Backbone bond lengths (Angstrom), bond angles and torsions (degrees), N, CA, C in turn:
res aa  C-N    CA-C-N  psi(-1)  N-CA   C-N-CA  omega(-1)  CA-C   N-CA-C  phi
1 X - - - 1.459 - - 1.517 109.66 -
2 X 1.348 115.75 -45.67 1.490 121.41 -176.97 1.544 109.46 -63.16
3 X 1.347 117.34 -40.82 1.429 123.32 179.76 1.530 111.05 -63.05
4 X 1.337 116.15 -41.01 1.461 121.56 179.03 1.530 109.76 -63.16
5 X 1.337 114.95 -45.10 1.471 120.11 -179.75 1.522 109.08 -61.51
6 X 1.278 118.01 -43.77 1.483 123.49 -178.85 1.528 108.73 -61.32
7 X 1.340 118.44 -42.31 1.444 121.96 178.60 1.558 111.07 -64.70
8 X 1.297 116.83 -38.59 1.460 121.33 -179.38 1.539 108.27 -66.13
9 X 1.330 116.27 -48.25 1.481 120.24 178.69 1.556 109.71 -58.53
10 X 1.306 116.79 -44.34 1.454 120.80 -178.93 1.535 110.43 -64.48
11 X 1.317 118.05 -38.19 1.448 122.72 178.98 1.514 109.96 -65.44
12 X 1.335 117.30 -45.77 1.438 121.95 179.94 1.527 109.62 -63.21
13 X 1.319 117.34 -41.50 1.474 121.99 178.80 1.525 110.45 -62.62
14 X 1.330 117.78 -43.18 1.467 121.83 178.19 1.513 110.40 -63.45
15 X 1.301 118.31 -42.37 1.461 123.08 179.51 1.538 110.29 -62.07
16 X 1.353 114.81 -42.41 1.451 120.33 177.53 1.508 112.81 -61.72
17 X 1.340 116.79 -43.23 1.439 121.88 178.34 1.534 109.12 -64.35
18 X 1.295 117.98 -41.47 1.522 121.23 179.24 1.547 109.20 -62.24
19 X 1.315 116.94 -44.57 1.506 120.34 179.99 1.514 108.43 -60.87
20 X 1.354 117.64 -45.96 1.465 118.74 179.85 1.507 112.43 -62.76
21 X 1.335 116.81 -38.06 1.461 121.30 -179.70 1.515 109.96 -66.70
22 X 1.357 118.66 -40.46 1.438 120.51 177.76 1.499 110.72 -66.54
23 X 1.315 118.01 -40.17 1.483 122.19 178.93 1.538 110.62 -62.51
24 X 1.344 115.54 -42.31 1.452 120.86 177.63 1.511 112.58 -63.68
25 X 1.344 116.24 -33.58 1.453 123.20 -179.19 1.518 112.54 -77.31
26 X 1.353 117.51 -18.51 1.435 121.34 -178.98 1.495 119.55 126.26
27 X 1.317 117.23 1.75 1.441 121.08 176.09 1.525 110.71 -74.72
28 X 1.347 116.35 137.87 1.421 123.06 179.05 1.567 108.46 -134.84
29 X 1.305 116.15 133.56 1.447 121.14 179.20 1.532 107.86 -107.15
30 X 1.314 116.97 127.67 1.519 118.41 177.50 1.502 107.56 -107.25
31 X 1.373 112.90 123.98 1.473 118.14 176.11 1.555 108.82 -119.46
32 X 1.329 115.41 11.82 1.492 118.80 179.50 1.502 110.55 -95.58
33 X 1.335 117.03 175.85 1.477 124.10 176.19 1.542 111.71 -83.96
34 X 1.335 118.00 -2.45 1.431 119.89 -172.20 1.531 116.23 -66.08
35 X 1.305 116.67 -42.20 1.446 125.91 175.89 1.519 107.12 -133.90
36 X 1.338 119.48 167.00 1.473 117.50 178.76 1.509 112.59 -53.08
37 X 1.326 115.23 140.25 1.464 120.83 177.33 1.522 109.46 -59.16
38 X 1.331 116.51 141.21 1.479 116.99 179.22 1.520 114.44 154.92
39 X 1.314 112.01 -170.50 1.472 122.27 -178.82 1.500 108.22 -105.27
40 X 1.344 117.72 129.65 1.447 124.69 -178.31 1.507 109.66 -125.23
41 X 1.330 114.10 157.66 1.462 120.71 176.38 1.523 107.77 -119.09
42 X 1.341 112.80 129.05 1.472 120.38 179.31 1.532 110.28 -75.53
43 X 1.302 118.80 136.06 1.494 120.82 179.78 1.510 109.54 -140.29
44 X 1.300 113.92 172.88 1.460 119.99 177.37 1.539 110.15 -105.69
45 X 1.348 116.26 25.11 1.432 121.81 178.77 1.551 109.04 -59.77
46 X 1.317 116.19 158.49 1.447 118.81 178.05 1.491 113.04 -63.73
47 X 1.338 115.25 146.65 1.477 121.04 178.35 1.505 107.48 -87.21
48 X 1.351 116.52 119.55 1.455 120.57 179.47 1.548 107.91 -147.09
49 X 1.302 116.42 170.36 1.447 119.61 179.57 1.537 109.45 -57.07
50 X 1.337 112.00 138.07 1.501 117.61 174.90 1.521 113.50 98.38
51 X 1.350 119.26 -17.50 1.437 119.41 -176.83 1.531 109.67 -87.10
52 X 1.335 114.26 153.64 1.429 119.00 172.45 1.524 109.84 -87.37
53 X 1.329 115.84 144.92 1.472 119.21 -178.10 1.521 110.57 -130.62
54 X 1.298 115.11 153.71 1.464 123.86 168.93 1.536 103.73 -110.67
55 X 1.355 116.08 127.36 1.457 117.87 -177.08 1.557 109.50 -145.61
56 X 1.334 112.10 157.56 1.462 122.07 171.93 1.536 108.33 -90.46
57 X 1.289 117.24 124.70 1.494 117.25 177.71 1.530 110.63 -62.66
58 X 1.297 118.24 144.87 1.472 121.15 176.56 1.522 108.20 -68.70
59 X 1.351 114.51 152.23 1.486 118.53 179.02 1.478 110.30 -75.74
60 X 1.386 114.03 100.77 1.480 123.85 179.18 1.530 107.12 -139.69
61 X 1.319 114.81 155.61 1.474 117.30 -179.09 1.554 111.50 -62.48
62 X 1.338 118.03 -30.25 1.462 118.12 179.18 1.532 111.93 -62.97
63 X 1.325 118.27 -31.16 1.442 120.44 175.02 1.502 113.39 -80.61
64 X 1.367 117.55 -28.05 1.485 118.85 171.13 1.515 108.72 -58.83
65 X 1.315 116.63 -51.78 1.455 122.62 178.66 1.502 112.55 -58.86
66 X 1.336 116.87 -41.55 1.475 120.62 -178.83 1.556 109.78 -64.85
67 X 1.313 117.62 -39.79 1.479 121.96 178.19 1.559 109.24 -66.65
68 X 1.340 114.93 -46.15 1.481 118.81 -176.75 1.573 110.63 -66.20
69 X 1.316 117.19 -31.54 1.467 120.84 -179.62 1.539 113.42 -88.41
70 X 1.329 116.63 -7.60 1.469 120.94 177.77 1.518 114.23 89.30
71 X 1.296 120.52 11.54 1.470 123.40 177.36 1.546 108.81 -69.04
72 X 1.311 115.29 -36.68 1.449 121.70 176.69 1.559 106.50 -129.04
73 X 1.287 114.73 157.90 1.452 119.41 -178.38 1.498 113.85 -85.00
74 X 1.279 118.07 165.00 1.474 122.00 168.49 1.519 108.87 -77.78
75 X 1.308 118.42 153.05 1.454 117.23 179.53 1.513 110.57 -172.02
76 X 1.341 112.83 -154.61 1.480 120.59 -171.39 1.520 112.83 -100.14
77 X 1.272 120.72 9.23 1.463 122.47 174.99 1.520 108.86 -78.15
78 X 1.365 118.59 156.00 1.440 119.08 174.69 1.530 110.91 -50.95
79 X 1.308 116.97 142.81 1.430 122.60 -176.93 1.540 112.42 85.84
80 X 1.351 116.67 -2.01 1.459 120.26 -179.67 1.522 113.54 78.29
81 X 1.345 115.68 19.29 1.456 120.88 179.99 1.515 110.46 -85.65
82 X 1.356 114.99 152.80 1.446 120.04 170.84 1.512 110.65 -86.75
83 X 1.322 116.82 165.79 1.448 121.06 177.18 1.542 110.92 -64.72
84 X 1.302 115.69 153.54 1.449 119.41 174.21 1.523 107.43 -122.69
85 X 1.355 115.93 153.00 1.459 122.14 177.92 1.524 108.39 -124.96
86 X 1.326 117.50 129.07 1.452 122.34 -179.14 1.553 107.11 -152.36
87 X 1.303 113.26 170.73 1.469 122.56 175.10 1.556 107.32 -99.18
88 X 1.332 115.96 139.03 1.427 120.81 176.29 1.526 109.03 -80.72
89 X 1.319 116.10 117.78 1.476 119.30 -178.37 1.536 113.09 -107.53
90 X 1.267 117.79 -11.32 1.481 122.82 178.90 1.500 111.44 -153.43
91 X 1.314 116.07 141.36 1.474 121.58 176.88 1.505 110.88 -133.18
92 X 1.290 116.56 -165.01 1.484 125.59 -177.62 1.571 111.46 -38.72
93 X 1.312 114.41 131.57 1.455 123.79 174.04 1.514 115.09 71.28
94 X 1.349 117.19 -1.28 1.481 118.21 174.20 1.526 106.76 -76.36
95 X 1.342 114.84 146.99 1.468 120.99 173.97 1.512 110.13 -97.68
96 X 1.329 113.65 129.60 1.475 120.56 -174.52 1.543 106.88 -120.37
97 X 1.313 116.53 140.83 1.465 122.73 171.75 1.504 109.25 -139.56
98 X 1.350 115.59 135.05 1.486 121.03 178.43 1.527 106.37 -114.18
99 X 1.283 118.28 119.21 1.450 122.80 179.58 1.527 109.72 -131.91
100 X 1.363 116.83 178.84 1.421 119.51 -178.21 1.548 114.66 -60.72
101 X 1.319 115.14 -28.35 1.518 118.64 -179.36 1.551 111.69 -86.88
102 X 1.346 118.10 -9.72 1.425 119.46 177.51 1.528 114.76 141.38
103 X 1.339 113.29 -168.34 1.467 121.54 -178.92 1.494 108.43 -98.98
104 X 1.319 115.95 133.70 1.480 121.66 175.18 1.522 108.30 -114.72
105 X 1.315 115.36 138.04 1.450 121.73 174.48 1.519 104.74 -122.10
106 X 1.348 114.31 119.03 1.484 120.80 -177.62 1.530 110.28 53.33
107 X 1.299 117.28 39.20 1.428 121.95 176.90 1.542 117.67 87.30
108 X 1.385 114.55 -12.75 1.425 118.23 -177.49 1.535 112.59 -95.28
109 X 1.319 118.03 124.38 1.431 124.33 -178.63 1.545 110.34 -71.13
110 X 1.350 117.36 125.16 1.458 121.12 178.58 1.515 110.03 -80.18
111 X 1.308 117.41 138.13 1.474 122.07 178.40 1.508 111.15 -63.25
112 X 1.325 115.29 141.06 1.466 122.77 176.11 1.520 113.72 57.67
113 X 1.348 116.77 35.32 1.469 120.29 -175.69 1.540 113.31 -111.92
114 X 1.301 118.78 6.30 1.456 121.53 178.50 1.549 109.73 -65.51
115 X 1.332 117.82 126.51 1.453 118.87 177.56 1.533 112.18 -61.71
116 X 1.279 115.01 143.43 1.464 121.06 178.13 1.538 106.23 -96.71
117 X 1.301 118.19 139.76 1.474 121.37 -175.77 1.526 114.65 -76.32
118 X 1.319 118.11 -35.26 1.504 122.77 -179.13 1.450 110.95 -135.99
119 X 1.366 115.00 154.44 1.440 119.47 174.56 1.531 110.23 -83.90
120 X 1.338 115.51 -175.52 1.488 120.83 -178.63 1.546 113.03 -59.79
121 X 1.315 114.71 -24.68 1.464 117.78 179.58 1.520 113.21 -93.31
122 X 1.323 118.58 5.44 1.426 121.89 177.28 1.505 114.04 85.90
123 X 1.327 118.79 5.82 1.453 121.43 -179.80 1.579 110.24 -83.81
124 X 1.281 113.86 140.30 1.508 118.33 -178.39 1.528 108.05 -62.74
125 X 1.313 115.45 135.66 1.463 121.24 173.64 1.509 111.18 -87.30
126 X 1.328 116.40 150.14 1.450 119.17 174.38 1.464 110.97 -64.26
127 X 1.280 121.13 167.63 1.458 122.67 177.17 1.503 109.33 -146.10
128 X 1.298 116.82 123.39 1.446 119.59 176.10 1.535 105.03 -79.65
129 X 1.320 117.15 124.22 1.457 122.49 -175.20 1.528 109.05 -103.62
130 X 1.343 114.52 120.29 1.441 117.94 179.25 1.553 107.76 -151.93
131 X 1.308 113.91 124.40 1.451 117.53 171.86 1.563 108.71 -71.64
132 X 1.305 115.24 -77.39 1.456 121.17 174.21 1.530 104.34 -138.52
133 X 1.332 115.14 125.95 1.436 121.74 -175.84 1.521 109.73 -133.06
134 X 1.297 117.35 125.15 1.436 121.61 176.73 1.535 109.76 -90.92
135 X 1.358 115.38 123.67 1.458 118.58 -177.68 1.494 110.21 -70.27
136 X 1.356 113.37 140.63 1.460 121.81 176.69 1.537 112.55 -76.92
137 X 1.295 117.47 174.46 1.522 118.79 -174.26 1.536 112.11 -63.77
138 X 1.293 119.71 -24.26 1.471 120.74 -176.65 1.508 112.08 -105.92
139 X 1.332 117.62 6.02 1.486 120.52 -178.83 1.486 112.26 -99.83
140 X 1.345 114.41 155.15 1.453 120.87 172.43 1.562 107.93 -151.05
141 X 1.319 115.08 161.34 1.442 120.34 -178.42 1.524 110.22 -114.03
142 X 1.345 117.65 111.00 1.473 120.54 178.53 1.516 111.24 -94.47
143 X 1.323 114.41 126.81 1.464 121.18 -179.74 1.546 110.44 -133.21
144 X 1.297 114.94 160.57 1.458 119.29 171.51 1.532 109.39 -84.76
145 X 1.341 115.59 140.13 1.464 118.08 173.76 1.512 106.97 -114.37
146 X 1.337 118.24 14.85 1.452 122.39 -176.95 1.527 112.57 -120.04
147 X 1.318 118.31 -13.42 1.458 118.60 -174.09 1.515 111.42 -154.19
148 X 1.328 116.61 134.65 1.457 122.64 174.91 1.511 112.11 -75.09
149 X 1.365 118.27 -9.60 1.462 121.24 -177.31 1.528 113.46 -110.92
150 X 1.299 116.87 11.66 1.511 120.98 -177.95 1.530 109.77 -72.49
151 X 1.311 117.15 147.01 1.442 120.52 173.27 1.487 108.11 -82.88
152 X 1.291 116.98 106.45 1.481 120.70 -176.09 1.547 112.65 -140.55
153 X 1.282 117.42 -159.08 1.493 119.60 -169.44 1.531 114.25 -65.19
154 X 1.347 118.35 -17.59 1.493 116.72 175.03 1.514 110.21 -65.89
155 X 1.318 118.74 -15.00 1.472 122.93 176.24 1.537 113.23 -103.81
156 X 1.312 117.09 -31.22 1.476 119.70 -175.46 1.530 115.63 -117.97
157 X 1.317 117.99 -12.49 1.468 119.48 178.98 1.483 114.64 84.10
158 X 1.373 118.62 -169.61 1.457 124.02 -177.37 1.521 110.99 -66.18
159 X 1.303 115.58 158.53 1.489 122.27 171.16 1.493 107.13 -122.69
160 X 1.325 115.33 167.61 1.474 124.20 178.46 1.541 108.98 -89.11
161 X 1.282 117.18 147.96 1.524 122.52 175.97 1.487 109.11 -57.27
162 X 1.326 119.09 -30.36 1.464 119.37 -178.05 1.539 113.19 -63.36
163 X 1.343 116.96 -17.42 1.489 119.73 179.81 1.517 111.11 -77.33
164 X 1.313 119.48 -17.92 1.437 123.04 -174.57 1.506 112.45 -74.35
165 X 1.297 117.22 129.86 1.475 123.34 178.87 1.539 110.02 -96.32
166 X 1.333 116.72 -34.99 1.496 117.36 177.90 1.540 110.46 -169.24
167 X 1.294 116.40 159.61 1.425 123.52 168.77 1.515 107.35 -84.82
168 X 1.338 118.99 138.35 1.428 122.43 179.76 1.528 111.81 -106.59
169 X 1.321 116.44 126.66 1.438 121.18 175.60 1.512 109.06 -104.30
170 X 1.344 116.45 128.53 1.466 119.42 -179.14 1.532 110.09 -69.82
171 X 1.316 117.42 132.37 1.477 123.32 173.30 1.541 108.77 -98.48
172 X 1.348 115.00 -54.76 1.447 121.66 -178.73 1.529 104.65 -141.64
173 X 1.302 115.47 126.14 1.475 121.27 176.18 1.513 111.15 -130.81
174 X 1.279 115.22 155.37 1.498 121.81 179.63 1.473 112.02 -143.17
């Protein structure tokens, strides 16, 4: 019995070391609604429309509230924020508008992008207000393409490229 328990503990320890090694090498697991569930690989590929990104949220009060309410996790980013994963839907020179019916990029309404007024607890959600806004050369718009309830740019607006830690390549998604 003792030998079996020792083998189980050793197996769990080896699995833990393997997971840490994969994470250090660039593997990322997504269990949130932000992007499709799955295993991703961090890369230094160029940031462009359509790619998934891992980024540190900028230090703004909207992210303080998001962390405190559990929309984003606590972590090692400045401000004590956890990393966020989203798809880039707009970049330099794209025109963005956020309205009651959703987010438009260059006049095209994005699916499932209508802002929700309250969270599951009935608390009012923030709202990024923009009639028509042309993104600057260092700005991009991160949105979820997997969930209409994700905390994304319809609530906090554009971010700077400097916030990006890596481009994420899907390995296995479900």
